[in-house]
N, C-alpha and C positions, 0 to 999 in steps of 0.2 A: 672558408671561399666566399665572394658574394656572388649572390646569383642577381641578375638582370633584366631583362625583358626582351631582349638580346638574343635569348640562348638560341633558339629557334628559330631558323633562316626563312620557314617556307610560310610562317602564320602571321597576319595583319593583329598586329596587339597595337590597341590606341583609348581612349577614357574623356569625358567629360563630364562636367560639373555642374550645377542645376541651372546656371545660364547660358549652356550650350559650347561653353570653351572648352580647348583642348587641353588637358593635363598631361597625358598621356603618351607619347608617338614612339614604335619603333622601330626597329633599322628597316625590317619587311614594309611598314609603312613610307619608309622617304625611299624607296626605291620603288616600289610601287606607282605612289602618284608623284612624286618626280621633286615636293619637298623637303626641306631637310628639318629637325626638329624643332631647333632656334626658327624658323619660319612661322611654323605653327604654333607653338605653347601659348596660350592666354588670348589665343584669336575663335574669334566665335564660328562654330564650323558651318554655318549655312552662308559667310561671307564669302567664302573662298573656292569649299569640301561639295559642295552641294550645288544641283542646279536649278535652277527656280523652278521649273514644272515640277520637281523633287520634294521640294519643303512642304507641301502640306503632306504628303504622305510620311514625307520624316519624322512629324514635329507628332503623327498620329500613333506614329509606330514609338517615340520618345513618351507620351504619354499612358501608352499601355504597360511600355515597362516599366514606369515607377509607380503604376497603379496593381499590376500583375504580378512586381519583383524581377522577371525574365521573360526573354524569348530567345527560341531557338531553332536554327535551320531557317531563318528568312532573307532574303535575295536583297542588296541593298545597293544604292546606285551612289556612284560617287566621280568627281570630274578630276582630273589629274592637270599638273600642272601646264601641260601643253593642250588642257581645255581637249583631253579624251575622258569619255563617258565610261565608264569601269562596272564590271559587277562583284559581289564580294559574298559569299556567302556569310552567315554569320550567326554566333551565338553570342548570346549579351546577359548580363546581369547587374544589379545597381552594388552596389560597392560601400561595407558596411566596413570594415578594416579601420584599424586603430590609426590617427591621423585621415583620414577622410569623412567628408562633408555627405546629410541626406539631400538626395537629386543626385550623389554621383552617378556615372553608368559606367560600365567594360565593354568594350566590345572588342569582339577574338572571331578571326577570318580566314581565308583563302579566298584568292584571287580567282573566279572562275576564267577560264586562260582564253575557250571557244567561244566564238561568235556566234551567239543563238538568237538572234533577231532573223524574222522573216522577210519573205520581199514578196507580201502576196499568195492567196492561196487560191487553191484549181476553181471555186465555186464563183471567186470576182471575174476569173479569167472567163469562164463562162460567162458572164453578165456583161462583161467586156464584148465578149466577140458576140454574144445576141447584139449588142446596138453597135457593133460597129459595122457585121458582116448582116446583113438582113436577106444574104442569099448565100447558100452553102448547102454543102452534097455529102450525101451519108460517110464519104472518105471523109472530107473533113470533119465532120461530127466524131466521126470515129478516133481521128489522130484529137481530136478537144480531148475526149474524154478521157482517151491512153494518157495523155500528159497531165491531165489531170487528177489521176491514178498515180502516177510516177510520184507528184508531189506529194501528193496525199502521205506515201510514202514515206517519200524522204524528210517530210515532217516528222511524220511518227519515228522515225527513227533519229530524228536528231532531238526529238524529246525526251528518247530513250536516252540516248548518250549522256542528255542534261541532266536525267534523273541518276543512272548511275554516277556520272560526277557529281552529282547534288550527295549521294550516298557514301559516297569516298570519301566528300568534306567532312560532312558529315561524324564520320567512323573518325576522321585523325582530330577533329575538334573534344568529339566525345575522348579520347583518350587522352587530349595535352587538355581538356578543357581545367581538371582538379590542380593541374600542377601549374597552370597560367596561372588561377587564381591564386595561391600561393605566392609563385612571383610579382604577380601584382600589390600584393597586401605587402610584400616584404619590400617593394619598392615605397607604395605610398609611404609609408611610415618610416622609413629610415630616415631622412628628413623632422620627424617631431621626434622621434627616438634621439636622435643625434642634439633636439631642441634639449629633451628631455635630460640628457646625463649633463648638458654644460649646464642647466637650471641647477642640479643636486650637487656640479662638483663646485658652481660659487658660493652655493648655500652649505656647501662643506668646507670651502675657504673664509668665509665669514663665522661660522663656529668657533674654524681654527683660532683666528685670532682671535676671537673673545674667552677662550679656554685659555688661553696664552697670557691674559690679559689677567683673569682671576686666577690664574694660577702666579704670577707676579704679585697680586695682590696678598694672595695665602701665604706665601712666602716671607712677607712684611710683618704681615701679621704673626707669621710663627715665630720671628725673629723677636716682637717686642713683647711676647708672650715667655721668648728662654728668657728675655733679660727680667721681667716680673718676677717671674719665677725662680732667677737667682736671686733678688735684692727680695723675695717674701721667705725666699729660705733662708737667709741669713739672719732676719728681722724675727723668722721663728726659733732660729738657734738659740737668740738672745730671749726669748720669752721664753721659751723654757729651760734656760737655766734661771731667769729670775722666778719664777715658778718656782723651782727646785729647791731654792734658796726660798723663799716662803713658804713652802711645805713644811720644810726642816724646821725654821723659827716659829709654825706653827706647835712644829711636834714638843719643840722645848718651851714653848709655852704651856701648853697641855703638863709638859711634865713637871714645872715649876708650881704650876695651876695644886697641883695632886700634889704633891712636897708640903707645899704650905698647908695645903686642907687636913694632912696628917701633920702638919705642926699644929697648925690652930684647933685641932681636935683632940691632942693629947692634953694642951692645954688649956684645959675650959675654963681656969679662972683666968686665963689671963685680961688686962684689964689695958684699955688703951686712957693712959694721964693726960695728957693735954693736946691740942690742936695744935702746932708749929706754922705762923702765917696767916694770910687770911686765904678763908675761902670766898672763891668769885663766885657768889649766885647770886651776881647783880639780871642777866641772863633771866632767872625764873621769878627771882622775890624782891629787887632790887633793893635785896639787903646788902649796904655797904660796910663797912668797918669792920674792925678786930674781934673774933667773940673768942670769949671766954672757957665755953661751954658747950662740948660738943651737943649734948642735947639739947641747950638752950635752943642755939641757933637754927639747929633742922625741925625744931617744933614751934619756930616761929614762922617758919618759911609753909607757906599754904600748901603749893606741888609738892607732889610728891616725891623725896629727896632721897637720895644714899650714898654712903661712901663705899666704894668698891675701891679694892684691892686685889691687883692680877685680878677680876675678874670674881672675888668672894664677899659677899655684901658683909662689911664692917660693921656700920650701922645705918640707922636706919629711922626714919619719924612717924608719927601715925597715920599721916595720910598714905603714905608710902604701904605698910601692911594691912592699913583696912581697902585700898585697892586691890589688892592680892587675895583678901577674906581671909588673913591666919593672924597669930600671936605672935609677938614681937621674937619669941626664944624661937620659932617656927623657922624664922629666915633668915635672922644672924647666922654668919657661918655656913651661909650655902652660896650654890656658884647663884650670879646674875641669870647664865643660861638655861636654870633649873625652871626659869618661872617663862621661859619663851617658849612660844607653839615651837613643835619639832619641823615645823617644813618654814620656817621661819629663820633657822638657825646659818641659811646662807646669808642671811642679810648680815648679820655681824660680825660672821665670818670675812665677809665680803673688806666693812669697817675697818675690821683691825687690822686686814690684808694693805687694804687704802693709805690706813696709818704707818704701815713698818714700812712704804714705799715713799712716805716724804707726805703724800697729799694730806691738808687742812678738810677732815670730815670733823663736824661738832657732832650735827644729829642727824638722825634716821627714826625714821618712819618701821613699824612692824608693828606684832602682834603679841600679846602675853597671855598667858594662861594662870586663870585663875583659882581659886579651892574648889570651886566646881567644876575647872575645865573649863571652863568659859570665855571666849574668845575674847579679849578687847585690844581695839585698836585704839596705840599709843604711841608718844614722839619720841626720842627718847634723845636727850639732849646732855649730852658729854664733856665738863669742863676738867683739866690737868690742875691738881693740887697739892701740897703736903699733909703727910699726919703723920705726927710723930716721929719722924725723921725719914720714911716713906713717903715715895711719890705714891701717889691714888688718883681716883679719878672720883667727881661731885658728880653725881648721876641723879639728875632732874626728868620726869617721868608725867607728861601730860596725856591725860585723857581725851583723846580726838570724838568720843564715844557722847563727849558732853554737847560739841557742838551741833 
């Protein structure tokens, strides 16, 4: 249920801002002054509701309220629409509610219905009698004094009644003061609260639009990711299949190498008779032409050169064994991989895997181990050739450390 300033019909409630413009005006104010709320809102109170002779007094009261924060039980004069002066007993306080501005003042009061203005005093009458009637007797004098006493008593009675009315009004105001403060604050802050709620609603709408746009963008990204994931899954399957084939081939090569090594060891006296075909050593030594003796060809080659069959060193020249620091019989019949640093075996493995994939790779850089276990940085150049009816590789090793 909405509470308004018009709930109580006996109290006048109105407020002004720092420019003395009326910003609140309840129905009791309309009833007593004759002005409607639409006629007074936004207008300066001194332009129509305060008489000129009361202007200075009103301004002093307003200054005092703004300095001392409140004023209680003060009698204020107003002009009604028909230019009748009325008196109202008021309590006032500054407005500090949400939505109010500094300098706003609220008035809560009750109309003093009786006219308590006096029409002369007994002493004045006596003075007038002395001036107008220089001759009078004791009877007249007694009558004059009696009238003065009666009028004085009437004035006292009026003042007593006024005091009672003021006390009654004060009590009513005190009883309703807290409630009217709440009612006033609720009314003043209603519009401000409504504006804040509208601003929040607009902000929520903007955020909803933004979230919808982000959601649409995320859905598109999700579709794209799912598409890429599907493509990657297909390629991964292919790569896993190829990797398995390569691993199987590698195992097969290792088994063949083991069988060949066992066969070579069982036939220590095996001698290779001659080299068929031409050994293509042009990349290493520019030696061209047909060779008649393997020792002659290899020894004439300045680079470190060896004949490798399925990874086994079949022949090597003097430069090759001197680079490793071994004797010739310590090298022949062993695997080339025995002289490669363990951490660089992956490079050799990668070379053979690339060859199995069909890639044309003729050289790579790695480290080999000498007799003293010292690592030697070399470049290995491999050329396929034919040796005693078998496919072999001519290996040329360049010592990069000499550079």
